C-alpha positions as CSV (number, residue, x, y, z in Angstrom):
1,M,80.8,86.4,91.5
2,D,83.1,88.5,89.3
3,D,86.1,87.2,91.3
4,V,85.1,83.5,91.3
5,V,86.7,81.4,88.6
6,D,86.4,77.8,89.7
7,G,84.9,75.5,92.3
8,H,83.0,72.3,92.9
9,L,79.8,71.0,94.3
10,F,79.4,69.2,97.7
11,R,80.3,65.6,96.6
12,G,78.6,63.2,98.9
13,E,79.5,59.8,100.3
14,N,78.2,58.1,97.2
15,A,80.4,60.1,94.8
16,A,83.5,58.9,93.1
17,K,85.5,61.7,94.7
18,P,83.7,62.6,98.0
19,H,84.2,66.0,99.5
20,K,82.0,67.2,102.4
21,G,81.8,70.8,101.2
22,G,81.3,73.0,98.3
23,H,84.3,75.2,97.2
24,I,84.7,78.5,95.4
25,Y,88.1,79.6,94.1
26,F,89.2,83.1,93.0
27,A,91.2,84.7,90.2
28,P,94.9,84.6,91.4
29,N,95.2,88.4,91.0
30,T,92.1,89.1,93.0
31,F,94.1,90.0,96.1
32,D,96.7,92.3,94.6
33,A,94.7,95.5,95.0
34,Y,94.5,94.9,98.8
35,A,98.2,94.2,99.0
36,S,98.8,97.7,97.7
37,S,96.0,99.6,99.3
38,G,95.3,97.9,102.6
39,S,91.6,98.6,102.0
40,L,89.2,95.8,102.9
41,S,86.8,96.9,100.2
42,D,89.4,95.7,97.7
43,L,88.9,92.1,98.8
44,P,85.9,89.8,98.0
45,A,83.2,90.3,100.5
46,V,81.7,87.3,102.4
47,Y,78.0,87.6,103.0
48,A,75.5,86.2,105.5
49,V,73.3,83.8,103.5
50,A,70.4,84.2,105.9
51,D,69.3,85.9,109.1
52,G,71.1,84.1,111.9
53,V,73.5,84.2,114.9
54,V,77.2,83.7,114.8
55,G,77.8,80.5,116.7
56,N,81.5,80.3,116.5
57,V,84.5,82.3,115.1
58,S,87.8,80.7,114.2
59,T,90.8,83.1,113.7
60,Y,93.8,80.8,113.1
61,F,93.1,77.1,112.5
62,A,95.9,74.8,111.4
63,Q,95.3,72.2,108.7
64,S,97.4,69.3,107.5
65,T,98.4,71.1,104.3
66,G,100.1,73.9,106.3
67,N,97.2,76.1,105.4
68,Y,95.9,78.2,108.3
69,R,92.3,79.1,107.8
70,Y,89.8,81.4,109.4
71,G,86.1,81.6,109.3
72,L,82.8,81.2,111.2
73,L,79.7,79.1,111.8
74,L,76.4,80.9,111.2
75,D,73.4,79.4,112.9
76,I,70.5,79.8,110.5
77,A,68.0,77.0,111.2
78,T,67.0,74.0,113.4
79,L,66.6,70.3,112.5
80,N,64.9,68.0,114.9
81,G,65.7,70.4,117.7
82,D,69.4,70.7,116.7
83,T,71.0,73.9,115.4
84,V,71.8,74.0,111.7
85,N,74.7,76.2,110.7
86,L,76.6,77.2,107.6
87,N,80.3,76.7,107.9
88,Y,82.4,79.4,106.2
89,S,85.9,78.0,106.1
90,I,88.0,80.7,104.5
91,E,91.3,79.3,103.3
92,P,94.0,81.6,102.1
93,F,96.4,78.7,101.6
94,L,99.3,80.3,103.5
95,D,100.5,80.7,107.1
96,P,100.8,84.3,108.2
97,D,102.7,83.1,111.3
98,D,100.6,85.4,113.4
99,E,97.5,84.1,115.3
100,D,95.9,87.5,115.2
101,F,96.5,88.3,111.5
102,Y,93.2,87.1,110.2
103,K,91.1,88.9,112.8
104,T,91.2,92.0,110.5
105,F,89.1,90.1,107.9
106,L,86.4,88.9,110.3
107,L,83.7,91.5,111.0
108,V,81.6,89.6,113.5
109,E,82.0,87.9,116.9
110,Q,80.4,84.9,118.5
111,G,76.8,85.7,119.5
112,D,76.3,88.5,117.0
113,A,72.9,88.6,115.2
114,V,73.2,89.2,111.5
115,S,70.8,89.8,108.7
116,K,70.8,88.1,105.2
117,G,73.1,90.1,103.0
118,D,75.3,91.6,105.7
119,V,79.0,91.6,105.0
120,I,80.5,89.3,107.8
121,A,84.0,88.8,106.5
122,Y,86.5,89.3,103.7
123,M,88.4,86.8,101.7
124,Y,92.2,87.3,102.0
125,S,95.1,85.7,100.2
126,L,98.4,86.7,98.6
127,S,99.8,86.1,95.1
128,T,103.4,86.7,96.1
129,S,103.6,83.9,98.6
130,S,103.9,80.2,97.8
131,S,101.0,77.9,98.4
132,A,100.9,76.2,101.8
133,N,101.0,72.7,100.3
134,C,104.2,73.5,98.3
135,T,106.5,70.5,98.2
136,G,108.9,71.3,95.3
137,E,110.6,74.1,93.4
138,D,107.6,74.7,91.1
139,C,105.2,76.1,93.6
140,S,101.9,77.9,92.8
141,P,101.1,81.1,94.5
142,S,98.8,81.0,97.6
143,S,96.1,82.9,95.7
144,Q,95.8,80.1,93.1
145,N,94.6,77.6,95.7
146,A,92.8,80.1,98.0
147,H,89.2,79.1,98.4
148,I,86.1,79.2,100.6
149,H,84.8,75.8,101.7
150,F,81.2,75.7,102.9
151,E,78.7,73.1,104.1
152,L,75.7,72.9,106.4
153,N,76.1,71.2,109.8
154,G,73.3,69.7,111.9
155,G,72.6,66.7,114.0
156,G,76.3,65.7,113.9
157,N,76.3,65.6,110.1
158,K,78.0,67.6,107.4
159,M,75.2,68.3,104.9
160,S,75.0,69.7,101.4
161,P,74.6,73.6,101.4
162,S,71.7,73.3,98.9
163,I,70.1,76.5,100.0
164,F,70.8,78.9,97.1
165,D,68.3,79.9,94.5
166,S,68.5,79.1,90.8
167,T,69.9,82.5,89.9
168,V,72.9,82.1,92.2
169,M,73.5,78.5,91.2
170,G,73.3,79.3,87.5
171,A,75.9,82.0,87.8
172,L,78.1,79.8,90.0
173,H,78.0,76.9,87.6
174,M,79.0,79.1,84.7
175,V,82.1,80.5,86.4
176,M,83.1,77.1,87.7
177,E,83.0,75.7,84.2
178,I,85.4,78.4,82.9
179,V,88.4,76.6,84.3
180,G,86.8,73.3,85.3
181,D,89.8,71.4,86.6
182,R,88.1,71.0,90.0
183,H,84.5,71.0,88.8
184,N,84.1,67.3,88.3
185,D,83.8,64.0,90.1
186,C,86.8,62.3,88.7
187,T,89.2,60.5,91.0
188,T,92.7,62.0,91.1
189,G,94.9,60.9,88.2
190,T,92.1,59.3,86.2
191,S,89.6,60.2,83.5
192,C,86.0,59.5,84.0
193,D,82.5,60.1,82.6
194,D,81.1,62.6,85.0
195,L,78.1,63.7,82.9
196,D,75.8,63.1,85.9
197,Y,77.8,65.5,88.0
198,Q,77.8,68.1,85.3
199,A,74.1,67.7,84.8
200,C,73.5,68.2,88.5
201,G,75.5,71.5,88.4
202,Q,73.7,72.6,85.3
203,S,70.3,72.0,86.9
204,G,71.2,74.2,89.8
205,G,72.3,71.5,92.2
206,M,74.9,72.1,94.9
207,G,74.9,68.5,96.4
208,F,75.9,65.4,94.3
209,Q,75.4,61.7,95.3
210,L,74.3,62.5,98.8
211,S,73.7,59.9,101.6
212,A,70.6,60.3,103.7
213,E,72.7,61.9,106.4
214,E,74.0,64.5,104.0
215,N,70.5,65.6,102.8
216,P,69.3,68.5,105.0
217,F,65.7,68.2,103.8
218,A,64.7,64.5,103.9
219,D,66.0,61.3,105.5
220,A,66.8,59.9,102.1
221,A,69.8,59.5,99.7
222,V,69.5,61.7,96.6
223,E,71.6,61.9,93.5
224,C,71.4,65.7,93.0
225,L,70.1,68.4,95.4
């Protein structure tokens, strides 16, 4: 949590600014030590949130922003007979131009059994490269936009990752509020009253304005989970 400086909740279909995943962002200089040392221990560790089995590993996945992400699906539960997994989408916001480059930062393979708390990957980015969505001369470094996107998947639906205890969520909400430019439910380019969103985060919620399909625990829409 020391490296996390911003983020946002899973904003459901009924939110003003829907986004089917929670995000955490890192201090831009977080990755500088690794750039010098080459030691994985200088990068933020990514942990298994529960006992489970690695269902899929992605090592070089192109996105529309020009960002090539890596990550994995961790199967942790079942829902009506279907597997439920947590999607770890690790997004450095750069293109290393090497389909094998990110393999170094993934410590597991498909089919591996892991235990809660195991280190399964490391978060990589670079402060000396330009962000993958750069369109002009004034470009932010990749590390400023680097983030981990995460959600639950089950029954064909992307669902809120509302599986963390109050201690984790309290700490996460505090660091997300330090910067706060992403931690809101305001549509781009507008100001809005998002007190309900903030109250959800303060209460320990990870999912905001969820439809019934986005609720992993009940077939019902919910404002905060």
